[in-house]
C-alpha positions as a Markdown table, in Angstrom:
| # | Residue | x | y | z |
|---|---|---|---|---|
| 1 | Met | -0.1 | 0.0 | 0.0 |
| 2 | Pro | 1.1 | 3.6 | -0.6 |
| 3 | Asp | 2.5 | 5.5 | 2.4 |
| 4 | Gly | -0.5 | 7.0 | 4.4 |
| 5 | Gln | -3.0 | 4.5 | 3.2 |
| 6 | Asn | -4.5 | 1.4 | 4.8 |
| 7 | Arg | -7.4 | -1.0 | 4.0 |
| 8 | Glu | -9.7 | 1.0 | 6.2 |
| 9 | Thr | -9.1 | 4.1 | 4.2 |
| 10 | Asp | -9.6 | 2.3 | 0.8 |
| 11 | Arg | -12.8 | 1.0 | 2.2 |
| 12 | Ser | -14.2 | 4.3 | 3.2 |
| 13 | Glu | -13.1 | 5.7 | -0.1 |
| 14 | Gln | -14.9 | 2.8 | -2.0 |
| 15 | Asp | -18.0 | 3.4 | 0.1 |
| 16 | Glu | -17.9 | 7.2 | -0.7 |
| 17 | Val | -17.7 | 6.4 | -4.5 |
| 18 | Arg | -20.4 | 3.9 | -4.2 |
| 19 | Leu | -22.8 | 6.2 | -2.2 |
| 20 | Ser | -22.0 | 9.1 | -4.7 |
| 21 | Val | -23.2 | 6.9 | -7.6 |
| 22 | Arg | -26.2 | 5.6 | -6.3 |
| 23 | Pro | -27.0 | 5.9 | -2.6 |
| 24 | Glu | -30.1 | 3.7 | -2.6 |
| 25 | Ala | -28.1 | 0.9 | -4.0 |
| 26 | Ala | -25.2 | 0.9 | -1.4 |
| 27 | Cys | -24.1 | -2.6 | -0.5 |
| 28 | Thr | -22.6 | -3.9 | 2.6 |
| 29 | Ser | -19.0 | -4.2 | 2.3 |
| 30 | Thr | -17.9 | -7.8 | 1.0 |
| 31 | Phe | -15.4 | -7.8 | 3.8 |
| 32 | Asp | -18.2 | -7.7 | 6.5 |
| 33 | Val | -20.2 | -10.6 | 5.0 |
| 34 | Pro | -19.5 | -14.2 | 6.1 |
| 35 | Leu | -17.9 | -16.5 | 3.2 |
| 36 | Glu | -20.7 | -18.7 | 3.3 |
| 37 | Asp | -23.2 | -16.1 | 2.8 |
| 38 | Leu | -21.2 | -14.6 | 0.0 |
| 39 | Gln | -20.9 | -18.0 | -1.6 |
| 40 | Ala | -24.6 | -18.7 | -1.4 |
| 41 | Glu | -25.3 | -15.0 | -2.8 |
| 42 | Ala | -22.9 | -15.7 | -5.7 |
| 43 | Arg | -24.6 | -19.0 | -6.6 |
| 44 | Asp | -28.0 | -17.4 | -6.7 |
| 45 | Ala | -26.7 | -14.6 | -8.7 |
| 46 | Ser | -25.1 | -16.9 | -11.1 |
| 47 | Asp | -28.2 | -19.1 | -11.6 |
| 48 | Phe | -30.2 | -15.9 | -12.1 |
| 49 | Leu | -27.5 | -14.7 | -14.9 |
| 50 | Lys | -27.5 | -18.1 | -16.4 |
| 51 | Ala | -31.2 | -18.0 | -16.9 |
| 52 | Leu | -30.9 | -14.5 | -18.5 |
| 53 | Gly | -28.0 | -15.6 | -20.6 |
| 54 | His | -30.0 | -17.0 | -23.6 |
| 55 | Glu | -30.9 | -14.7 | -26.3 |
| 56 | Gly | -34.4 | -16.1 | -26.8 |
| 57 | Arg | -35.1 | -15.9 | -23.2 |
| 58 | Leu | -33.9 | -12.5 | -22.8 |
| 59 | Leu | -36.1 | -11.3 | -25.8 |
| 60 | Met | -39.1 | -12.8 | -24.1 |
| 61 | Leu | -38.2 | -11.0 | -20.8 |
| 62 | Tyr | -37.9 | -7.7 | -22.8 |
| 63 | Phe | -41.4 | -8.0 | -24.0 |
| 64 | Leu | -42.7 | -9.2 | -20.6 |
| 65 | Cys | -41.3 | -6.1 | -19.0 |
| 66 | Glu | -43.9 | -4.1 | -21.0 |
| 67 | Arg | -47.0 | -6.5 | -20.2 |
| 68 | Asp | -48.1 | -9.9 | -19.8 |
| 69 | His | -48.1 | -12.2 | -23.0 |
| 70 | Ser | -49.5 | -15.4 | -24.1 |
| 71 | Val | -47.2 | -18.0 | -25.6 |
| 72 | Thr | -48.8 | -17.2 | -29.0 |
| 73 | Glu | -47.9 | -13.6 | -28.7 |
| 74 | Leu | -44.4 | -14.3 | -27.6 |
| 75 | Glu | -44.0 | -16.6 | -30.7 |
| 76 | Arg | -45.1 | -13.8 | -32.9 |
| 77 | Leu | -43.1 | -11.1 | -31.2 |
| 78 | Ile | -39.8 | -13.1 | -31.3 |
| 79 | Met | -40.6 | -14.7 | -34.4 |
| 80 | Ser | -39.9 | -18.4 | -33.0 |
| 81 | Arg | -41.5 | -21.6 | -33.1 |
| 82 | Gln | -44.0 | -22.6 | -30.4 |
| 83 | Ala | -41.9 | -25.6 | -29.3 |
| 84 | Ala | -38.8 | -23.2 | -28.8 |
| 85 | Val | -40.8 | -20.5 | -27.1 |
| 86 | Ser | -42.4 | -23.0 | -24.8 |
| 87 | Gln | -39.1 | -24.7 | -23.7 |
| 88 | Gln | -37.6 | -21.4 | -22.9 |
| 89 | Leu | -40.5 | -20.2 | -20.9 |
| 90 | Ala | -40.4 | -23.6 | -19.1 |
| 91 | Arg | -36.8 | -22.6 | -18.3 |
| 92 | Leu | -37.9 | -19.3 | -17.0 |
| 93 | Arg | -40.5 | -20.8 | -14.9 |
| 94 | His | -38.1 | -23.3 | -13.4 |
| 95 | Glu | -35.8 | -20.5 | -12.5 |
| 96 | Lys | -38.9 | -18.6 | -11.1 |
| 97 | Leu | -38.2 | -15.7 | -13.2 |
| 98 | Val | -41.8 | -15.7 | -14.8 |
| 99 | Thr | -45.2 | -16.8 | -13.4 |
| 100 | Thr | -48.4 | -17.9 | -15.2 |
| 101 | Arg | -52.0 | -17.4 | -15.1 |
| 102 | Arg | -54.7 | -19.3 | -17.1 |
| 103 | Glu | -57.5 | -17.3 | -19.0 |
| 104 | Gly | -59.8 | -19.9 | -20.7 |
| 105 | Asn | -57.5 | -22.0 | -22.8 |
| 106 | Gln | -54.6 | -19.4 | -23.0 |
| 107 | Ile | -51.6 | -19.0 | -20.5 |
| 108 | Phe | -50.3 | -15.6 | -19.9 |
| 109 | Tyr | -46.8 | -15.1 | -18.7 |
| 110 | Ser | -45.6 | -12.2 | -16.4 |
| 111 | Leu | -42.5 | -11.3 | -14.6 |
| 112 | Ala | -42.1 | -13.1 | -11.2 |
| 113 | Asp | -39.9 | -10.7 | -9.7 |
| 114 | Glu | -39.0 | -6.9 | -9.7 |
| 115 | Arg | -35.3 | -8.0 | -9.9 |
| 116 | Val | -35.9 | -9.5 | -13.4 |
| 117 | Arg | -37.3 | -6.0 | -14.4 |
| 118 | Glu | -34.4 | -4.3 | -13.0 |
| 119 | Ala | -31.8 | -6.7 | -14.7 |
| 120 | Val | -33.5 | -6.3 | -18.1 |
| 121 | Leu | -33.7 | -2.8 | -17.9 |
| 122 | Leu | -30.0 | -2.7 | -17.0 |
| 123 | Met | -29.2 | -4.9 | -20.1 |
| 124 | Gln | -31.2 | -2.4 | -22.4 |
| 125 | Lys | -29.3 | 0.5 | -20.8 |
| 126 | Leu | -25.9 | -1.2 | -21.3 |
| 127 | Phe | -26.5 | -2.6 | -24.7 |
| 128 | Arg | -29.2 | -0.7 | -26.6 |
| 129 | Ala | -27.9 | 1.6 | -29.2 |
| 130 | Pro | -29.2 | 5.2 | -28.8 |
| 131 | Pro | -31.9 | 6.2 | -31.2 |
| 132 | Pro | -30.7 | 8.0 | -34.4 |
| 133 | Thr | -30.6 | 11.9 | -34.2 |
C-alpha cells in the first residue's frame, strides 16, 4: 500500500464512491459478510444470470417487461416456433423468473420478480444503441 493509506481508508473511499453513484444501491462491504453467505449469494446470482444468458429468453423478458403475454403472442413477437418458445418459458418458470395465469385455454406469462425487470432494464441501458438523431 502507498504510504499513508491502509485497508480502512481504501474501504471508506470505496463506500464514498459507491454512495455518490447511487445511494439507494449501497451494499454492505464484502469484507463484512461471512464467506458462506457470499458463496450462497454468488450461487444465486450465477443461476439468475444463467437464466438470462440466452438470447431467446432475454427477448421474451424484454417483452414481458412491457406487459403480460401469451405463448402465441411471444411466438409472434420474437418470431420463433411454439416448441422453442415453450421450452424457454419452461426454463424461465423453473428458475422462477416468470409466473403464469390461465384465462380460458390461454396461459399468460408475467415477470415473477422486480429484480428481473431491473436486470432487463440494465441490459437495455448497457447494450441498446441510442436512437438516431
